[in-house]
N, C-alpha and C positions, 0 to 999 in steps of 0.2 A: 537953596532952593526955598523960598520963602511961603511958599503952598500950605496951609496948615493942616496936619492931616492927625490932631485929635481935636473931640470935641465937636464935630462937625455937623451934628445933630441937635448941638446940646445950643437953647438961648440964653440961659444965665447960670451962673451958680452962685448963692447968696448962702452967704454964714449962718447959720442958725446959734440959738443963746445956748451956750453950754447947761449940759444938766445941773453943775455946781450952780450955775447962775438962777436957774429958774427954782431950782432948790430953795438957794437961800432968799429969794423974794416969796416964793411959796411953801415956809416949812413944814415940815410935818408938828403935828403938836403929841403932847404928851399920851393923849385921850386917845388919837387917830392910831397912835403907834402900839401903843396896848390892844387897842382892837386887832388889830391885825395879826398882830403875835397870838391873842389868845384864839381867835377862830383859823388860823393855819396849825394850829397845837391840835382844836379840835378834830379839824377836815383830817388830818394823820389820824387820829384816835378812830376814826370810823373807818378809812383807806386799809389802816395793818390791823382791823381786827378787834382795838380796846372796848371802842364803844359797836357795839353790834345790835343796839336798839333804834337809833336814831338814821334815817336818809338823809343826807344833801341835796337841798333843792337848792338848783342856780335859776332864778326868775328875775324877767324883768325885760325888759325893750329889748327889741331885736337890736336896735343900735340908738344911744344916744343923738339926737339932732336938736333939741331944745334942752337947754338949763335946767329953765324953768320948771318944765315938763318934769323930769327926772330928778329933781326934789321934792316937787308935790309926788312922786310917784312914791319914793324912799319913804316920808313921810307917815306914807298909807301901809306899806310893807312893813316896817317898823312895829307897831303894836303887834302885828299879824304873828310876825317871826317870834315877838317877847312870850306871846300868849303861846305858843306850837312848839316851846324850846325842846322840850325837854323830850318829842316827838321827830320835830324835824330841825335841821339847821339852814336857816332859812338865808342866804347870801345873792345881794343883787348884783345881777347883769351891768355892768356898764362898758359897752363895747362903744370902743371909739375909732375902731379901725374895719373897715371891712372889706375883705378880696373881694373882686370881682371877675365873674368869667370870662368878660370881653371889656366892655368898659363901663361906666356909672358914678353915681359918686363915693369917695371912699371911704368916707364916715367924716367926723368932727374934728379930727387930726390934720385932715391933710386939707376939708374944706370947711373950714369953720360960719364961715358966712354962708354958705349953702348958692355962692355965684360961682364958681369956675375960678376965686382967686387964688385958691387954694394960698392963703397965708399957712402956711405951717406953724410960724413962730407963735401966732395966737391959739393956733388950736390945741399947741402942746400945752403951752399955758391953761387954756381953757379947760382942759381936758385934766390936768390936774387940779384947778381948781374946784372943778366937780365932784372930783374924789377926797379934795381933803373937806369938802363942807358935808356930803354923805358920811363919812368914816365918821369925822363929829358929831353928826347925829345920833353914832351909835349903830348905823347899819353898815356892813363889810361888805366888799364889792369884788366881782369878778369880771374878765375882761377875756380878749381875744389877743392875744400877741402877735402880733403881723409882720411890720418894721420890728428887723433884730435891734434899732437902733433906740428903738421906743421906751424899751424898759429901764434903761438909765435914768430918764425922767420921771416915771409913773410905779415901776413894780415897790416900791416900798410902800403903796397903798392901794397894792391888790392881796388878796387871801387867795386868790384861786385861778387860774388862767388856762386858756384852753390854745389845742395848735390844731388850727382849722382844716377841715378835710382839703381843701386846695394845699395847703403847707404840710401836714405831715410826714409826707415823704421828701421834704425838701433839708438836705444835709444842714443847713445853713441853721433851720429852726430845731431842729432836733438838738445840733449845737447849743443854741441859746436855751434849751430847756435843760439841758445839763448844768447849767450854772443859774438858773433864776431860784430865790429862795422860796418861792409857796409849791403846793402839789400843783402838779400838772396832767390835765387830759387830753390824750390823742383820739381825733376823732379818726374815724375810719374815712377811707378814699372816696371822693361821689361819686363811683360808678359802684361803691357798696364794699369793697374789698379791705378786709378784716385785718392783713398781713401785714400792709404797711403802717398801719397802726401799734402793729406786734413788733415791728422791726424799728419804728421808731421807741417805743419802748424799751427796749434792747440799748440802743444806740443812747437814750439821753444818760441811760446809768453810768453809764462810761467814761469817763474825764475825758477833755477835750481841750484842744488849742486853734483858736482862731482869730479873726480879725475882729476888733469892734474900736468902739471909743470909752476913754474914760470919763470921769469927770468934768473933767475939763476940757472935754470934745476932743481931745486929741485920739488919733487916730492911736489903736493899740495895740498888743498879743494879750489875747485872753485865755487865762487860762483855769479850767473848771475842775471839780473833784466829783464830779456826777450826781446826779439826782437820785434819790432814794423813793421819792413822792411821787411816782408815774400812776396812770390809767387807762383806760382807753373807753373813749364816748361813743357807742354805738346810734349813729344817727341815719342808718337806711342810703338806698342809692342806689342809684339806677334804674329809678322806677320802683324799687323793691323793701319795703320794709324790714328790720332786723331787733325787732322790739321783745320777740315771742322766744319764748323759753327755750327753744329749738338752739336760736342763735345764740342767746345768753348761753345756754352749754359750752355751745362751740366755741364762743371769747374764753369762756372761762378754762378751759382745757389747753388755749390756746396759751395763755398765760403764765398759765400753770406754774411752770419752772423759774417767774418771777420772786414768787414765794409773799406776793401781797394778797392778804386774806381776804379784799372786796373791792376788786379791781376793773368793776363794770356800771361805767353811767350810760344812763341811755338818755338821749335827747327826742323829745315829744315830738318834737319839730320836723322839719327839712321833709325827706323820705317820708319818715315814722309816721306822719301825718297825711302823707300824701298832697304833704304839701295847703293842706288844707287845717288855717288855725285852729278852729272849731275842731278839730278830731283828736286834738294835745288831750283835752282830758280824757277820752277811752284811752288814748295812751299808756297814760298816767296811772288808770286803774287798773290796766293790767299790769304793769310794771311790779304797783302795790300788790297785786294779788300774787305774782311769783315770789316775790318777799318773805309776805304772810306765810306762804306754802313752805317756807323751807331755804329758799335761793338765796344766801346771806352772800353768797358774790356782788351781787347788785348792793353798789355802795348809795347809789342817788338817781338824780334825775335834772332835765334842764326843762325849764318853761320860757316859751318867749310870749310876754306879756307886757299888755301897754296901760293907760289913763283909759281909752277906747281902743273900742275893737277893732279889725279889720286894717288895713293899710290904704295910703293915699299914694299918688304919681307926684314927686317932686319936679318942677321944672323951676328952671329960673324965673324970679321977675312974677311968680302966681305967688300970693299967701297959701299959709296952712293952717288947716283945722289943728287945736289944741291935743295934743294927747295923743296921736294917731301913727302909727308906726309910716315912715317913707322908704323901709327896707321891706324884710319879711311880716307879711299879716299877724297879728300877733292877737290873741285872749284881752277881751276889757278888763279893767280891774275887778268890778264883781263879779265878774266867771270866776276868776283868779283867786279872789279870798276863800269863794265858797269852795273849789276844788282843793287846796291848800286846807282849809280847817277839817273837807272830807277826810284826806288820804290823813292827817294828821290824827283824826276819830278812828280811824281804822289799826293804827299802829297799837297796840296794847303796850305802853313800859313796863318794863319787868319792876319788880320790888325795888328799890335803894339797897 
């Protein structure tokens, strides 16, 4: 029987350069490595209650599609982060992979040319280039890890990562989270379910064996020890919000047995803002109010922000406006800087 029975719907299988090859071409610098280590430690201190005065703020573009705009954003964010560092630990969103409910642009790694060619090899190298440059500038980076292969290429340059609402329930992503070296935030489900995030936290603290790749790109058995640095991200769901004190208290109780001092982050976008980017400030101020009123289980918040506000529609062959999101609508830079300063000024640091 000569009829093929394998890969009947596959057009092409093309080898990707190994993580070692790309890291050799684009090695992490001592300065960038020191920043990543320092930021991860600082986040752990907030998460586990050694630093109770500061909030962690993950802020930046919904997704990076233009490297130059990302560099410009980082250059604006750095002096603000430095100025507010005693009250806010600010980490820049550098999201390169976008989960889609159906279809659409899947992010810079998947389609770096924004033309449907899906030159993933170039995308992986470009993502690492962007992370290197931003970290080298002194601005730590956060991302969402979507493809379980990607961490081998870029995780050494990431200080915090999210597992998104569509993948929190995935065993593959829980296993991956159990082995990564940075703190991980699990978002509640797209329909608002908190339990899937609680289950993910429990799963990721445990050791796992699973199939992955090593530095040379070989299919390998990965054994992990479990990740002690996990938390929940409340992002709303099913058209409803969950950033109010009632939901925060429920989340706090749901993960109380994990023994993590500050296990809750609030995503000010998505359903919590009713998918209206202009409402993110309202959500952030309410989160801050709860924190100031003594809800110490809150560790921080997330904001979607870009150089310019709103969003634009991406279509192949159509030029794009500079610094405007092509995925979720974002706050503009001016409003972001004002909001960050307002949040910081409302937090009174304790005397050293």
